[in-house]
GUFIKE-701565 format. One record per residue (C-alpha): residue number from 1; residue in one letter; x, y, z; chain. Coordinates in nm, 3 decimals. Example, Ala and Ser with C-alpha at 12.3 -4.5 7.8 and 13.67 -1.06 7.14 Angstrom:
% residues 2
1,A,1.230,-0.450,0.780,A
2,S,1.367,-0.106,0.714,A
% end
This chain:
% residues 444
1,X,-3.663,-2.632,1.435,A
2,X,-3.657,-2.278,1.295,A
3,X,-3.896,-1.991,1.356,A
4,X,-3.985,-1.958,0.988,A
5,X,-4.132,-2.308,0.990,A
6,X,-4.341,-2.235,1.299,A
7,X,-4.465,-1.915,1.137,A
8,X,-4.561,-2.101,0.821,A
9,X,-4.755,-2.363,1.020,A
10,X,-4.944,-2.094,1.211,A
11,X,-5.029,-1.902,0.893,A
12,X,-5.165,-2.224,0.738,A
13,X,-5.357,-2.300,1.059,A
14,X,-5.178,-2.631,1.117,A
15,X,-5.219,-2.598,1.491,A
16,X,-5.189,-2.969,1.573,A
17,X,-4.843,-2.978,1.418,A
18,X,-4.744,-2.675,1.623,A
19,X,-4.867,-2.853,1.937,A
20,X,-4.654,-3.156,1.850,A
21,X,-4.347,-2.936,1.812,A
22,X,-4.421,-2.775,2.148,A
23,X,-4.430,-3.117,2.316,A
24,X,-4.076,-3.188,2.198,A
25,X,-3.921,-2.873,2.346,A
26,X,-3.865,-2.731,2.693,A
27,X,-3.997,-2.396,2.809,A
28,X,-3.685,-2.197,2.721,A
29,X,-3.665,-2.338,2.367,A
30,X,-4.036,-2.273,2.310,A
31,X,-3.992,-1.911,2.418,A
32,X,-3.698,-1.876,2.176,A
33,X,-3.908,-2.024,1.895,A
34,X,-4.214,-1.803,1.927,A
35,X,-4.113,-1.471,2.084,A
36,X,-4.001,-1.314,1.754,A
37,X,-4.322,-1.402,1.570,A
38,X,-4.554,-1.121,1.457,A
39,X,-4.788,-1.027,1.740,A
40,X,-5.098,-1.195,1.596,A
41,X,-4.911,-1.522,1.540,A
42,X,-4.739,-1.498,1.877,A
43,X,-5.077,-1.481,2.049,A
44,X,-5.200,-1.782,1.852,A
45,X,-4.887,-1.981,1.935,A
46,X,-4.907,-1.887,2.301,A
47,X,-5.268,-1.995,2.325,A
48,X,-5.168,-2.339,2.195,A
49,X,-4.942,-2.394,2.495,A
50,X,-5.061,-2.634,2.766,A
51,X,-5.168,-2.440,3.074,A
52,X,-4.911,-2.630,3.279,A
53,X,-4.616,-2.469,3.096,A
54,X,-4.762,-2.138,2.971,A
55,X,-4.632,-1.929,3.261,A
56,X,-4.285,-2.089,3.243,A
57,X,-4.263,-2.012,2.870,A
58,X,-4.381,-1.657,2.940,A
59,X,-4.110,-1.601,3.205,A
60,X,-3.840,-1.705,2.955,A
61,X,-3.946,-1.445,2.699,A
62,X,-3.785,-1.106,2.646,A
63,X,-3.917,-0.831,2.877,A
64,X,-4.069,-0.626,2.594,A
65,X,-4.235,-0.934,2.447,A
66,X,-4.380,-1.019,2.787,A
67,X,-4.525,-0.672,2.827,A
68,X,-4.679,-0.662,2.480,A
69,X,-4.816,-1.015,2.507,A
70,X,-4.977,-0.971,2.848,A
71,X,-5.148,-0.654,2.724,A
72,X,-5.277,-0.833,2.412,A
73,X,-5.428,-1.130,2.596,A
74,X,-5.774,-1.130,2.747,A
75,X,-5.810,-1.043,3.115,A
76,X,-5.882,-1.406,3.195,A
77,X,-5.575,-1.532,3.009,A
78,X,-5.347,-1.266,3.160,A
79,X,-5.478,-1.336,3.509,A
80,X,-5.418,-1.709,3.468,A
81,X,-5.053,-1.650,3.369,A
82,X,-4.988,-1.410,3.656,A
83,X,-5.146,-1.646,3.910,A
84,X,-4.914,-1.926,3.791,A
85,X,-4.596,-1.715,3.799,A
86,X,-4.368,-1.700,4.098,A
87,X,-4.405,-1.373,4.285,A
88,X,-4.061,-1.232,4.197,A
89,X,-4.119,-1.285,3.824,A
90,X,-4.465,-1.130,3.847,A
91,X,-4.329,-0.827,4.034,A
92,X,-4.059,-0.779,3.768,A
93,X,-4.328,-0.783,3.499,A
94,X,-4.546,-0.526,3.676,A
95,X,-4.247,-0.304,3.742,A
96,X,-4.203,-0.257,3.364,A
97,X,-4.569,-0.196,3.277,A
98,X,-4.775,0.125,3.259,A
99,X,-4.953,0.211,3.585,A
100,X,-5.297,0.186,3.423,A
101,X,-5.229,-0.168,3.305,A
102,X,-5.085,-0.268,3.643,A
103,X,-5.399,-0.149,3.817,A
104,X,-5.620,-0.334,3.571,A
105,X,-5.433,-0.664,3.604,A
106,X,-5.404,-0.646,3.982,A
107,X,-5.777,-0.595,4.004,A
108,X,-5.836,-0.933,3.837,A
109,X,-5.590,-1.150,4.030,A
110,X,-5.667,-1.312,4.363,A
111,X,-5.636,-1.114,4.685,A
112,X,-5.334,-1.319,4.800,A
113,X,-5.150,-1.268,4.470,A
114,X,-5.230,-0.896,4.471,A
115,X,-5.105,-0.858,4.829,A
116,X,-4.784,-1.046,4.752,A
117,X,-4.703,-0.846,4.439,A
118,X,-4.779,-0.515,4.607,A
119,X,-4.541,-0.603,4.890,A
120,X,-4.260,-0.676,4.648,A
121,X,-4.322,-0.360,4.446,A
122,X,-4.279,-0.148,4.761,A
123,X,-3.919,-0.257,4.815,A
124,X,-3.644,-0.029,4.676,A
125,X,-3.515,-0.112,4.329,A
126,X,-3.207,-0.338,4.325,A
127,X,-3.269,-0.450,4.683,A
128,X,-3.297,-0.807,4.811,A
129,X,-3.664,-0.742,4.886,A
130,X,-3.742,-0.658,4.524,A
131,X,-3.547,-0.964,4.410,A
132,X,-3.690,-1.231,4.640,A
133,X,-3.972,-1.475,4.580,A
134,X,-4.235,-1.532,4.848,A
135,X,-4.296,-1.897,4.765,A
136,X,-4.074,-2.101,4.995,A
137,X,-4.078,-2.411,5.215,A
138,X,-4.157,-2.293,5.564,A
139,X,-4.155,-2.538,5.855,A
140,X,-4.222,-2.463,6.219,A
141,X,-3.997,-2.595,6.493,A
142,X,-4.129,-2.897,6.675,A
143,X,-4.249,-3.079,6.363,A
144,X,-4.135,-3.433,6.297,A
145,X,-3.973,-3.527,5.967,A
146,X,-4.292,-3.710,5.865,A
147,X,-4.505,-3.403,5.936,A
148,X,-4.257,-3.188,5.745,A
149,X,-4.263,-3.415,5.440,A
150,X,-4.645,-3.420,5.446,A
151,X,-4.647,-3.040,5.453,A
152,X,-4.407,-3.021,5.158,A
153,X,-4.618,-3.268,4.957,A
154,X,-4.936,-3.073,5.024,A
155,X,-4.783,-2.758,4.879,A
156,X,-4.550,-2.912,4.619,A
157,X,-4.641,-2.663,4.343,A
158,X,-4.587,-2.352,4.552,A
159,X,-4.212,-2.347,4.600,A
160,X,-3.931,-2.193,4.394,A
161,X,-3.670,-2.429,4.539,A
162,X,-3.663,-2.765,4.716,A
163,X,-3.299,-2.749,4.822,A
164,X,-3.363,-2.622,5.172,A
165,X,-3.652,-2.607,5.415,A
166,X,-3.640,-2.304,5.641,A
167,X,-3.741,-2.343,6.005,A
168,X,-3.908,-2.066,6.206,A
169,X,-4.064,-2.020,6.548,A
170,X,-4.428,-1.939,6.608,A
171,X,-4.360,-1.572,6.520,A
172,X,-4.198,-1.665,6.185,A
173,X,-3.852,-1.568,6.309,A
174,X,-3.588,-1.760,6.119,A
175,X,-3.414,-2.027,6.325,A
176,X,-3.225,-2.227,6.063,A
177,X,-3.275,-2.469,5.778,A
178,X,-3.305,-2.840,5.705,A
179,X,-3.151,-3.005,5.398,A
180,X,-3.389,-3.219,5.196,A
181,X,-3.124,-3.492,5.229,A
182,X,-3.170,-3.490,5.607,A
183,X,-3.544,-3.541,5.565,A
184,X,-3.477,-3.850,5.355,A
185,X,-3.208,-4.024,5.560,A
186,X,-3.345,-3.977,5.914,A
187,X,-3.627,-4.156,6.094,A
188,X,-3.977,-4.025,6.035,A
189,X,-4.032,-3.948,6.405,A
190,X,-3.714,-3.739,6.434,A
191,X,-3.780,-3.374,6.517,A
192,X,-3.654,-3.126,6.260,A
193,X,-3.508,-2.932,6.553,A
194,X,-3.253,-3.214,6.589,A
195,X,-3.132,-3.199,6.227,A
196,X,-3.169,-2.823,6.179,A
197,X,-2.855,-2.623,6.088,A
198,X,-2.764,-2.259,6.137,A
199,X,-2.858,-2.041,5.845,A
200,X,-2.719,-1.719,5.701,A
201,X,-2.987,-1.473,5.595,A
202,X,-3.017,-1.159,5.385,A
203,X,-3.198,-0.842,5.491,A
204,X,-3.466,-0.706,5.260,A
205,X,-3.279,-0.377,5.211,A
206,X,-2.943,-0.532,5.116,A
207,X,-2.819,-0.422,4.773,A
208,X,-2.846,-0.686,4.500,A
209,X,-2.476,-0.663,4.417,A
210,X,-2.387,-0.746,4.777,A
211,X,-2.634,-1.036,4.766,A
212,X,-2.468,-1.166,4.448,A
213,X,-2.126,-1.148,4.614,A
214,X,-2.249,-1.360,4.905,A
215,X,-2.383,-1.625,4.668,A
216,X,-2.055,-1.627,4.474,A
217,X,-1.828,-1.637,4.777,A
218,X,-2.009,-1.916,4.960,A
219,X,-2.161,-2.113,4.668,A
220,X,-2.518,-2.087,4.795,A
221,X,-2.806,-2.195,4.576,A
222,X,-3.079,-2.050,4.799,A
223,X,-3.082,-1.796,5.081,A
224,X,-3.367,-1.675,5.305,A
225,X,-3.461,-1.308,5.326,A
226,X,-3.568,-1.157,5.659,A
227,X,-3.718,-0.826,5.765,A
228,X,-3.589,-0.586,6.031,A
229,X,-3.726,-0.813,6.306,A
230,X,-3.564,-1.128,6.170,A
231,X,-3.888,-1.274,6.034,A
232,X,-3.872,-1.489,5.722,A
233,X,-4.037,-1.303,5.432,A
234,X,-3.891,-1.463,5.116,A
235,X,-3.609,-1.648,4.944,A
236,X,-3.359,-1.569,4.672,A
237,X,-3.242,-1.845,4.438,A
238,X,-2.934,-1.881,4.223,A
239,X,-3.120,-1.823,3.893,A
240,X,-3.200,-1.469,4.007,A
241,X,-2.836,-1.415,4.105,A
242,X,-2.711,-1.516,3.760,A
243,X,-2.928,-1.241,3.612,A
244,X,-2.794,-0.991,3.864,A
245,X,-2.431,-1.083,3.791,A
246,X,-2.491,-1.031,3.419,A
247,X,-2.666,-0.700,3.483,A
248,X,-2.396,-0.566,3.718,A
249,X,-2.113,-0.678,3.489,A
250,X,-2.277,-0.509,3.189,A
251,X,-2.321,-0.189,3.391,A
252,X,-1.953,-0.189,3.492,A
253,X,-1.839,-0.247,3.134,A
254,X,-2.054,0.045,3.014,A
255,X,-1.918,0.276,3.284,A
256,X,-1.561,0.171,3.205,A
257,X,-1.624,0.267,2.843,A
258,X,-1.760,0.609,2.951,A
259,X,-2.122,0.523,2.867,A
260,X,-2.414,0.594,3.098,A
261,X,-2.558,0.248,3.183,A
262,X,-2.879,0.142,3.013,A
263,X,-3.129,-0.125,3.115,A
264,X,-3.201,-0.209,2.751,A
265,X,-3.005,-0.428,2.513,A
266,X,-2.802,-0.264,2.236,A
267,X,-3.043,-0.348,1.954,A
268,X,-3.345,-0.226,2.152,A
269,X,-3.192,0.110,2.242,A
270,X,-3.286,0.380,1.991,A
271,X,-3.037,0.611,1.821,A
272,X,-3.147,0.917,2.019,A
273,X,-3.140,0.728,2.348,A
274,X,-2.793,0.589,2.268,A
275,X,-2.677,0.944,2.191,A
276,X,-2.803,1.063,2.530,A
277,X,-2.613,0.783,2.706,A
278,X,-2.283,0.860,2.534,A
279,X,-2.268,1.235,2.478,A
280,X,-2.229,1.354,2.842,A
281,X,-1.904,1.165,2.889,A
282,X,-1.779,1.259,2.543,A
283,X,-1.838,1.626,2.620,A
284,X,-1.668,1.597,2.957,A
285,X,-1.366,1.417,2.812,A
286,X,-1.343,1.663,2.523,A
287,X,-1.342,1.960,2.760,A
288,X,-1.089,1.796,2.991,A
289,X,-0.868,1.719,2.690,A
290,X,-0.834,2.094,2.625,A
291,X,-0.577,2.096,2.907,A
292,X,-0.358,1.882,2.682,A
293,X,-0.384,2.146,2.411,A
294,X,-0.299,2.419,2.660,A
295,X,0.020,2.237,2.761,A
296,X,0.132,2.196,2.400,A
297,X,0.059,2.564,2.330,A
298,X,0.264,2.664,2.634,A
299,X,0.568,2.480,2.495,A
300,X,0.534,2.599,2.136,A
301,X,0.880,2.759,2.140,A
302,X,1.044,2.435,2.256,A
303,X,0.868,2.242,1.984,A
304,X,0.973,2.501,1.725,A
305,X,1.336,2.457,1.831,A
306,X,1.323,2.078,1.835,A
307,X,1.046,1.988,1.589,A
308,X,1.143,1.623,1.612,A
309,X,0.996,1.616,1.965,A
310,X,0.647,1.656,1.817,A
311,X,0.669,1.321,1.640,A
312,X,0.689,1.127,1.969,A
313,X,0.399,1.294,2.151,A
314,X,0.130,1.046,2.027,A
315,X,0.344,0.746,2.123,A
316,X,0.409,0.877,2.475,A
317,X,0.043,0.969,2.534,A
318,X,-0.089,0.639,2.398,A
319,X,0.158,0.430,2.598,A
320,X,0.080,0.620,2.915,A
321,X,-0.294,0.588,2.859,A
322,X,-0.266,0.215,2.792,A
323,X,-0.052,0.160,3.102,A
324,X,-0.300,0.350,3.318,A
325,X,-0.593,0.158,3.173,A
326,X,-0.429,-0.176,3.247,A
327,X,-0.388,-0.084,3.612,A
328,X,-0.733,0.072,3.651,A
329,X,-0.921,-0.219,3.494,A
330,X,-0.736,-0.471,3.714,A
331,X,-0.805,-0.271,4.030,A
332,X,-1.170,-0.201,3.941,A
333,X,-1.233,-0.570,3.884,A
334,X,-1.064,-0.659,4.214,A
335,X,-1.275,-0.400,4.394,A
336,X,-1.596,-0.542,4.247,A
337,X,-1.495,-0.890,4.367,A
338,X,-1.403,-0.755,4.714,A
339,X,-1.046,-0.879,4.667,A
340,X,-0.903,-0.541,4.777,A
341,X,-1.022,-0.266,5.009,A
342,X,-0.917,0.092,5.086,A
343,X,-0.674,-0.032,5.351,A
344,X,-0.484,-0.213,5.073,A
345,X,-0.416,0.104,4.873,A
346,X,-0.047,0.123,4.964,A
347,X,0.004,-0.246,4.888,A
348,X,-0.157,-0.191,4.549,A
349,X,0.053,0.118,4.476,A
350,X,0.374,-0.059,4.581,A
351,X,0.294,-0.354,4.357,A
352,X,0.204,-0.133,4.060,A
353,X,0.519,0.075,4.113,A
354,X,0.736,-0.234,4.074,A
355,X,0.535,-0.355,3.777,A
356,X,0.554,-0.011,3.615,A
357,X,0.931,0.008,3.659,A
358,X,0.973,-0.328,3.487,A
359,X,0.733,-0.234,3.207,A
360,X,0.878,0.116,3.172,A
361,X,1.239,-0.001,3.155,A
362,X,1.152,-0.271,2.902,A
363,X,0.967,-0.021,2.681,A
364,X,1.237,0.242,2.729,A
365,X,1.523,0.014,2.627,A
366,X,1.332,-0.119,2.327,A
367,X,1.239,0.233,2.221,A
368,X,1.596,0.363,2.270,A
369,X,1.727,0.100,2.030,A
370,X,1.452,0.181,1.781,A
371,X,1.514,0.557,1.795,A
372,X,1.887,0.520,1.727,A
373,X,1.859,0.240,1.471,A
374,X,1.554,0.330,1.266,A
375,X,1.467,0.693,1.346,A
376,X,1.831,0.812,1.347,A
377,X,1.779,1.073,1.619,A
378,X,2.054,1.200,1.846,A
379,X,2.133,1.020,2.170,A
380,X,2.007,1.321,2.369,A
381,X,1.667,1.318,2.196,A
382,X,1.646,0.941,2.244,A
383,X,1.719,0.986,2.615,A
384,X,1.451,1.255,2.649,A
385,X,1.189,1.029,2.489,A
386,X,1.289,0.712,2.674,A
387,X,1.323,0.868,3.019,A
388,X,0.982,1.030,2.966,A
389,X,0.844,0.693,2.865,A
390,X,0.968,0.522,3.182,A
391,X,0.838,0.795,3.413,A
392,X,0.507,0.824,3.226,A
393,X,0.439,0.450,3.261,A
394,X,0.512,0.469,3.633,A
395,X,0.291,0.774,3.686,A
396,X,0.013,0.625,3.473,A
397,X,0.002,0.303,3.672,A
398,X,0.008,0.495,4.000,A
399,X,-0.290,0.703,3.888,A
400,X,-0.471,0.407,3.733,A
401,X,-0.439,0.194,4.047,A
402,X,-0.511,0.456,4.314,A
403,X,-0.797,0.662,4.168,A
404,X,-1.054,0.375,4.159,A
405,X,-0.979,0.290,4.523,A
406,X,-1.011,0.654,4.630,A
407,X,-1.330,0.688,4.426,A
408,X,-1.489,0.392,4.604,A
409,X,-1.379,0.529,4.941,A
410,X,-1.581,0.847,4.889,A
411,X,-1.887,0.646,4.791,A
412,X,-1.874,0.663,4.410,A
413,X,-1.860,0.378,4.160,A
414,X,-1.493,0.303,4.084,A
415,X,-1.590,0.201,3.728,A
416,X,-1.621,0.569,3.635,A
417,X,-1.245,0.598,3.688,A
418,X,-1.174,0.366,3.398,A
419,X,-0.996,0.388,3.065,A
420,X,-1.128,0.713,2.908,A
421,X,-1.092,0.932,3.217,A
422,X,-0.761,0.778,3.325,A
423,X,-0.627,0.826,2.971,A
424,X,-0.724,1.194,2.970,A
425,X,-0.548,1.256,3.302,A
426,X,-0.239,1.062,3.200,A
427,X,-0.216,1.247,2.866,A
428,X,-0.174,1.578,3.045,A
429,X,0.077,1.431,3.290,A
430,X,0.285,1.270,3.014,A
431,X,0.317,1.602,2.828,A
432,X,0.425,1.788,3.141,A
433,X,0.685,1.519,3.212,A
434,X,0.801,1.522,2.848,A
435,X,0.860,1.894,2.827,A
436,X,1.016,1.912,3.173,A
437,X,1.275,1.647,3.085,A
438,X,1.334,1.811,2.745,A
439,X,1.396,2.144,2.914,A
440,X,1.651,1.984,3.148,A
441,X,1.843,1.775,2.893,A
442,X,1.813,2.006,2.592,A
443,X,1.828,2.336,2.778,A
444,X,1.508,2.480,2.626,A
% end
């Protein structure tokens, strides 16, 4: 079913047919169908949704569409949607909205919803507290399995996940968890204390990237969140983690391309805003590249004597930059996955040194044959170029592998030490190596 057909039905006021189409699709597909409609038709389509799925469709819409839609609906309609949303989704929505609108909407929701959302909004951005939902299965120690199941049934619409039931003491301190499977296979009069398991928890202030790593490393689908006193305050589920992984990966890719990260998609970022994200790094790299020009200027006499040397400068710089980029990207990715730490720096350098020697020698031999066969240069010139090539590849991989680790050690994001910056540094090094070897072998 395409969006044009839905639009045509809405324009012709064939609302019953639209309702029939809605019945045949899930919440995600419905959101995909209607979110790109003109605002007036979007509102009409949204109002045709059954109340039972309206909030789920809303959550699956683009952030900007959500904001515009919630502001266009009546106070009663907006309040109904917010009341039906899970707390983490509602907090994300409010975080993107103007303060005046937030105040207006919070005034209309229930006291409990308002209190919950306000709590979440107070946590630092990108922390576990801002990510968690406050709708979870909470059982107190001492309950039987029958009492626990009755409690779950009585609140069946209030939970973000049914995978685990978290057990606390009378002060809400987290004690452990019970698998739903254990509630089904054990006798009804069994105490949950007897089937309870130890439970890892996340602190409210933990960074979201660290939370995502825990989920990935241990294959969790749900984890409890506790405050500084160990009291259960919320849960984080795997669907939130998938969003975080995508967000963090996108941010790393942008930094590795020398672009200031943006929280908007490419098509929704304006030209001026895109310029602001890119120009600082371009200016920095342009200024740093002037060192390359200074080196070439310093060796003008050598180049005038052996003009043929000039022809191989781009090849040497490009090869060095590419070799450094290969090493830096591999190390940055390993750092983000916690596969290597600062203590492994010498292991990494030793590995990259051996790899660089193999790569450098292979490139050097291939290039030596090319220079003599096709370029018809002297053996001495060929040696200058090829020896430079081998050393440049080695130096480039040393720089590319060590700088990200050192950057992370001092508390900065290693992604900033990626391709563009590594390439600029290696360019200068390759020229210095080139002219030094030329001066030794050619006597200039």
